[in-house]
N, C-alpha and C positions, 0 to 999 in steps of 0.2 A: 597449603591448599585450602585450609579452612577460611582465611580471609577472602580468597578468590571466590570460593563457593558462596560466601555471604554476599559479596558484591554482585555476583551473578544473580542471586535471588532478588536483591533489591532492584537491580536493573530490569529483571524479568517482571517484577511487580509494577514498575513504571510502564512497561509495554502492556501488561495485562489490564491496567486501569484504563488505558486509552482504547484498547480493543474491546473491552466490555461495552463502552459507549457505541462503538461501531457495530458490535454484535446485536445491539438493540435497535440502532437507527436503520441500518440497511434493510433488514427484512420486515420490520414492523412499522416504521414511519409511514410508508405508503398506505398501510391499513388505517392509520389515524387520518390521513388525508381523505381516504374513502369515506370514513365516518363523518367527515365534514361536507359530504355530498359533492366533492369535486368530481368532475367528469374524468373518464380515463385519459382523454387527451391532455387535460390540464394536469393530472397527476404525473403523466409522463414528462411534461414540461417542468414541473416543480422538481421532480427527481433528478432532472438533468442540470439544474442550477448549480449544485455543488461541484459538478465536474467542471463547468465553465469557470467557477470561482477559483478552483485549484489551478487551472491553467494560468489565470491572471495573477493570483495572489501568492502562490507558494514560493516562487523564486525571490521576489522582493522581501517577503516576510522572513524567510530563512536567512537572507543576507544580514538581517539584524543580529543574528547569532555570531557573526564575524566581528561585530563592533562592540562597543561598551554595553549595549543593551543586553547582550548575552542570551544563551539558550535558556537559562533558568527563568528569567523574566518573561521571555517569549512564551514558554510553556505555561507559566502561571497565568499570564494574560489570556492565553487561548482557552484554558479551562474555565477561567472566570467569565469569559465571554459567553460560554455555553451555559454556565450556572445562572447568569442574568438573562440570557436570551430565551432559553426554552420555556420558562414559565409564562412568557408573554403569549405563547401559542394558545394557552387556555383562556385568554381574555378576548379572543376574536373568532368570528366565523367568516370574516371577509376573505375572499380568495386573494385579493390584492395585498392585504395585510400579511397573509400567510406567505405569499411570494417574497415580499420584502424581508420578512423575518428569516425565511430559509436562506436568502442571500447573505444576510448579516451573520447568522450563525455559521454558515459555510466558511466565512472568512476565518472565524475562530477555529473551526475544525481543520482547516487546510494544512496547517503546519505542525500539528501535534504528532502524527506518526513519523514524518521525516525528521522532526525535531528530536523525537525519542531515539531514532536511529543515529542521529548526529551525536547525541550524548553517549550512546552505547559505543559507537566506534571511537570516539575520543578516549573513552575508558580503555578500550582494547589496545589502542596505541600505547598507552602507558603501562598496561598490564597484559602482555601477550598471552598469558595463561587463561584469560577469559574466553569463553565459547559463545560467539554471537548466536549460534544456532539455538542454544538453550535459552538465551535471553529473548530472542525474537519468537521462539517457539511458544514461550509463555503467553504471548499475545494471541497466537493462533488457538491455543487451548482455551483462553478466556473467551474468544470470539465464538468458538464451538459450543461451550457451556452456556453462554448467554443466549445463543440461538434457541437452545432447548428450554431454558428457564423462561425466556421471554414468551415463548409460545404458551406455556402454562399460565403465565401472568395475564396475557391478553385474553385467553380463554376464560379465566376466572373473574377478571375485573373490568374487561372492556378496553377499548382503544385508548382512552385517556391515560391509562397506566403507562403507556409508552412515553408520553411527555413527562409524567412524574419521574419515571426511571431516568430519562435523559437529563432531567434537572438535578437529580441526586448523584448520579455516577461521576460527574466532574469533581465532586468532593474527593473521590478516590484519587483522581489525577493530581489534584492540588496537594493532597497529603503525600503521595509518592514523590512528586517533584520536590517538595520541601525536604523530604527525608533523604532522597538520593542525590539530587543534582548539586546542592551547595557544598556538601561535605565530601562525598565520595567521588563526584565527577565535576571538578572545576572545569572551567571553559577555556581550554588552551587556544581556542580560535579567536579569543578576544585580542585586540591589538595591544601591543606593548608600546612603551613610550617611544621606542626607536622606530616603530612602524606607523605610529599615529600620523595621519596626514599624508602618508605616502600613497602612491597609486595602488589600487587593488591588484593582487597578482592575477595574471591571466591563466585560464585553463588551457592545458595542452591540447593539441589536435587529437592525440590518442585518447584523452579523457572524453572529449566531445564525441568521438566515434563510439566509445564504450557506452556513454549515456544514451545515445540514440539507439544503439543496438538493444540495450536493455529495455528502453521505452517502447520500441516497436514490437518487441516480443511480448511485453505485457499487454500492449494494445491488441494483440491477436486474440485475446480472451473476450473481446467485446461481444461477439455473437454468442459465445457460450453463456455469458452472464445474462444476456438479454433474452435469448430464445431457446436455450437448451431445455428448460423445464416445459415450456410451451410445446416444443417439437416432440419431446419424449412422450408427453401425454397424448399428442395427436396420433402417434403411431402405436398406441396401445399399452405403454408402460403405466403401471399403477402409481398412485401418489407415494405409496410405501417404497416401491422400488426406486422412484425418482429421489426420495429422501436418502436411500442408500448410495445412489450415484454421487450426490453431493457430499455425503459423509465420508466416503472413501477418499475423495479428493482432499478434504481437510486433514484426515488422518495421515495420508501419504505426505502431505505438506509438512506436518509436524515432525514426522520421522526423518525427512530429509534435512530439515533444519537441525535436528539433533546430530545426524550423521556427518553433514558437511559444514556445519557452522564454524568450525575452526579455520576454514579457508579465509575468513575475514581477519586481516592482520598478518596473513602469511603468504600473500601473493596478490597478483593483479586480478584474479578471478575471471579472466577472459575465457579460459577453458570451460568454466561452468556456464557462462553465457552462450558459448558455442553449443554445448550439450543441450541447454534449455531451449535455444532457438530451433535446433534440429528436432527436438521432441515436439515442439509446437507444430512444425510442418507435418510430421507423421501423425500426431494426435488428431489434428483437425481435418486432415485429408481423409483419414479412416472414419472419422465421425460422420462425414458426409455420405458414407456408404450405408448408413443405418444398420450397424451390426446388432447382434443379439445381446442379451443381458450380460453374458460372461465377458465378451469382448469389450462392451461398453464400460463395464467395471474396470477392466484393465486400462482402457483409455482415460478414464477418470483418475485412476491412480497415477497416470503420467503427469497429473498436476504437480506432483513432486518435482518434476523436471522442468516443464514448460513455465511454471510460475516460480516455485521455490528455489530451484537451482539458478534460474535467471536472476532472481532477487538477491540471493547470496553473492553471486558473481558480481553484480553491479555494486553492491555495498562494499565488497572487497576491493573493487577498482577505485571507488571513491576514497576508501581508506588509504590505499597505496599511492594513488596518483594525484589527488587534489592537494594543492598547496595548503598549509595549515591555516593561513589567514583567509582562505577562500572556501573552507570546508562547508560552511553553511550555505554559501551561494551555490556551490556545486550540488549539494543535496537538494536545494530548492529547485534548481534547473531540472534535475532529474524528475522531481515530483511534477513539475509543470509539463515536461515532455511526455511523461507517462499518462498524465491526465488528458493531454491533447490527443495522443494517438488512440487512447481508449474512447474518448468522446467521438472522434471521427469514425472509428470502426463500429461503434455502437449505432450511430446514426445511419451509416451506410448499410449496416446489417438489417435494419428495418426495411429498407427498400429492397434489398436482395432477397430476404426471406419471403416477402410477399410474392416474388416472381419465381424463386428457385427452391424454396423449401430448404431441405437439408443441404443444398448446395451452398448455403450461407457459411457453413463451417469450412468448406474447402476454400471459400473466398478469403478466409483469414490466414490460410497457409502462406501466402506470399509475404505477409508481414514477418512471419518466422523466418522465411528465406532471406529477407533483408537482414535480419539479425545474424544469420549464419554468415552471410557475405561480409558484413561489417566486422564480426568477430574474427574471421579469418584474416581480414585486412589488418586488424590491430595486432594479431599475432605475428604477421609478417613485419609490420613496422617495429614491433618490440624486438624482433630478432635482428633487424638492421640497425636499430638505434635504441639500445637498452635504456630504460628510465630508472632514475633513482627514486625510490619510494618517497612519496610526498613532495617531490620536486615540482611537479606540475609543468615541467619544461620540456 
């Protein structure tokens, strides 16, 4: 048990290093953009750039992990890209230069989290005693802590500290990658001599359905991420209460990772996607009714299901169903699909919110319903034609 726990700790550190960067970037990089006198419209455009980049870049970049390039080199190059890219933001006040730099850095950012998941699930396939939930939960904890620490840093030192932090944090990712990936997590997805030059394995119809189900359910969170705080404030919730709404979601997410994390490596995970998709339908339908504080806290706690259970289920499906020589490609396709559905739902939510207010949350429920239908279809197909784990056929 002790070697397993040590490996879980190291893999958790790999996740935490990456989520520390995201915990600083997502909430505070827009504040830095504002400090550069960018208009709200331009800030919105700049913030959307990484989503577009993930749609285009994640799948082809993760495919490199299936080849001789490998997951280790891919992660090191991605962290190094941020280490080089972020300091350049301090050298310019030009909006055009900022846009170009954001796009370039977004390429480096796009494959780090799915790459970490690939490394973690490869390890779980070799050592089934590993608990993916504890590994991934370390990332959520790091994100949560960085949100808090980052707020104090920005308050004390101003917006430029965001760029300084984003420059230094990739050093943690490089160190974690060097320590964890080459020694404890070799890359079984790299081609062998017997497979070099052969056609890439195809992804099964069942796996495609699972990836789409997971992606559309994750996309249903678009309105929540874009307009929940704005709407809550507009109907009278204080900033402190809004902070509790977000905090309860992250805490619930961490708990469900710990409780259900062993599902990765022990089944196809489709049942978890079904539960998560159904929870998204219920959660966002009820949110549109503008409930009081107690009910809203409960709905935010359902993030444990709509997001975390769906994520665990999708990662479990990738682990069980993707061919070994196409694991990186499958992980990248899922990242691109999730980014695409999130981008579309976020853009549409802006139009819907201006016309329907709280109705924007109910407009997300059909995405969860699509996830439910696809998950039920997959369960039916699996019953009719059982799949051998990892066969992809």
